[in-house]
N, C-alpha and C positions, 0 to 999 in steps of 0.2 A: 116612649109613646104606645098606645094601648088600642084596641078595636075603636074605643070610643070616642077618642081625637080622632081618627081616621073616620070616621062618619062624621062627624063635625067638620074638618077639612070639605070632604064631599058634600056635605050640605050647603055647607059657606060656597062652593063654587058650583052647585047645583048638577054634581058630576055623580056619575055608579059606574063600579067595574063592567067591563063589556065583556060577557064571557065568550063573546067569536073570538077575540086577541086575546084569549087565556089569562083575564085582568086577577093576580093575587096579589093584595098589597103587602106587603109584610109589615106588620105590628109590632115586632120585638125587637127592643131598642139593643139588649143585648147583640143579637146575631146581624145587628146592622152592622156594631164596631166591631166586632168579630170579622166582617168581612171585610169592612176598611185595613182591620189591623192584618190580617193573613193576604191582601192586596202589598204591605207595605209601602203605603203611600205616604210620598216627602216632596216638602215643597220644591224637590228638583224634578218632580215628575207630571206629565202630561196623561190624563186618562181620557178613556173613551169610555163612557158609559151608556150602556144598550137599555131601554127601556126605563126612564126614571120617575115615570108613572106621577105621582102625587110630591114626588120631589124629595123624601124624608133619608136617601141613603145620596143621594145628591146634594146635598146641604154637607153633608159628613165630607165629603168626597172633595168639594169644594173647601173647607177649612183646612185641608190637610195638604192638597195637590198645590203645584202652581199654576195648572191650567185643566179645565176638565170641557171635553166636550160630549154633551150629551144629546142620541140620536131616540126621537119619539115620533111611533109612527100615528098614534092618536091624537090627533089634532085638539080632541075636549082639553086638553092637558096646558094646551098654550098657557092661560091666565096663571097657572103655578110657576112653569114655567118661566115667563115675564118675573116673575115676584121673584124669583130667586136673580137672576139677572140683575133688578134694582142693588142684591145684598149684594152681590162677588164680582167684582172685576174681571175674573178670574174663569168667569164661566160663557159656552157660548153654547146655543142650542140647535138644533134642526129639526124640523116634523117632515120626516119621512122613513120610508120604510130601509130599515138599514141594509138590507140586501140589492136594496138600490141604490145605495148612497156612496157615493167614491168616497170614503172613510180618508186612502192614503195620501190622497191629493189634500183634503182637509188638514192631516198630519204631518204633510208632506216637511212643514219647517222645525218639524221638532225631531231630535235625534234621537228619541228611541220613544216608545208608548204603552203605558199599560191598559187592558180591557177589564172594566169590573161592571155588570152585568146580573139583574134578576127579570130573566125572559121568559117566554111562555116555554112551556113544558112542547111543544110540538113543534116548535123551529130550534130548538138545541143544537139539534146535527144539522143542521145547515150553518147558522153562525160558527158554530165550529170550523167547521170544512171550511167556511168563508175566510176565516181568520188565520188558519192552518196553512192556506193554501195563496197567503195574499205575498205579495213581492216584497211591501215592507211590515214584515211581520211584529205582533208586538212582543214585547219580552214576557210578559205574564197576561193569564187571562183568567180570572178569579168571577166563577160566576156561581149563581144560586139555584140549582135546576132539580129537578124531581132526582129522591133519592136513587133509586132505580137505574136511572141513567148514566148518574157518577159514579154509581158499581160497576156499571157495565165500560164505560170507559175510563177507570181505573183498573180493572181485573187484568188477571195475568195467565198466561198458556193455561188452557183448557176453559177458559171464559172469554177469549179475546169476540169480538164482532167487528166487521168492517169501519166502524165510530172508533174504537180504542184503538184499531190499529191504525187509525188516518190520524188519531191524535198521539198516540205515542210515537211515532214517525217523526214527528217534530219538538214534540215534548215530554216532561215528565209528570203525571198527573197524580194529584194526591188530594184524598178527601177529608177536608178541616174538619168537618163537623155535621152533624145532623140539625135539619130543623124541622119540627113537628108539625101537622097540618094547623095545628091548631096556634102556632104564630103568627095567621094570614089571617086577611079580613077580604073578602068571603073566605071559609076555609078549602080548601081544596081536598078530594078524597085522597090522597095519597101524601107522606110523609115528603120534606126536600132534605139538600144536603149540599154546603157550602164546596163544591170543589175547584181546587187551585191549579195551574198548568203553567210551569215554568218550561218557557220554552229553552230550547236547546243555543246557545252563544254560536256555534260550529255543529254542523251537522253530525249526527251520532252515528246515521248508518249512512251508507252509499250508495242509493237507489240512482243506478246509470238511467232509468227511462221510467218517471213516474207514470205516464199513461199506462205504461203496457204495465207494468207493479200494480199497479190496481184494476186492469181489466182482467188480472188473475185472479186474484183478490174475489173480484166481485163474480169472477162466475165460477168461483171453487163456493163461495157463502151461498148461491143462487141454491145449492145441495147442500145447506147447512147441518143435516143430519146421517150426510150420506159420507161414507170413505172418501178420502181424496184421491185415490187411483180415478175412482167413477165417476168423481165430480170434471175432474181432467180430461178425460174421453168423452163425457157427453158433452157439455158444456166449452171446451175448447175445441172440443174435433180434432184430438189425438188420437193417436194409434193404440193400440192396448199394447204393442210393445215396446212402442216410442215413452211411454208413461211409464214403462215398469224401469225402462233403461234410466230415464233421466230419476226418478226417485231411489233406485239401487245405488248412481251413483253420488245422488246426493244424502244418502242415509236417513232417506225419511220414510218412516213405515207408510205402507201402502194403505195399512186399514184404519191411520188416524182419521179424524174428522178437522173440518178447519179452525175451530176454535182452539183444536190443540197444540198446534204450531205456534213457533215463535216468531218474532217480526224479522230474527235473521233467516229462518228456515223460507219465508216468503220471498224475501230478498233473493236468496240462491236458488229458488224454484222460478220466480221470474225471467231471471238473468238468463236460468237454463234454457226456458221456452224461450226466450226472445232470439237466441244465437241457433233457434233450429230454422 
């Protein structure tokens, strides 16, 4: 399927991409196959698809999966989703904002599920955080997102962000492949990437208080370019002597910047502050 095919489908249904929703439609069949391959979708799998749009990825998922639940915010795609429903008995759709939808209840009967999504860049962080903090977490998440966002999520110490920490606390991110802007209609201004996150079956990290953990992380990243001892003093209102004592005990360089710490460092730091 190329841009001309996409235009023909849009014309048939009297549709046009909604820039407010950040709709850029993938027209690269190889990239579509690569997304499904990366997700390792099989007949025994239930799939939560976010943002089906014109359904070209949806149909490929329905061909391979045991069950597909697609969540689409834009009601103008309803006729296309109805046509897919006629072709696949293993398909269900909901016209709703995924951030407001109880997908856990909808998938409660499934022992496990995988997430596959081509989502607008501007809500990638919110959707990932929603999935990572869900009580019934997916086995894996395979998304097509902005290349820079994918790189940020997969970054190691020295390039960590709040989003990267939020993801890597619960799973292992990996960039599968880049997808150039020309693979979309209309073409966005930036390249994209297929990002896969395999969630840990058992927690890799022992976080005793997640709320406190992220309070410490967010406070320190509020001064991303500042040294860690300054952000602890200024943003968490800890005394200088206490800050120096904690960092010395944990053997964390007071001059380190937030993005340079490892996840293990953040856990030890939040535990030390919580005990005060």
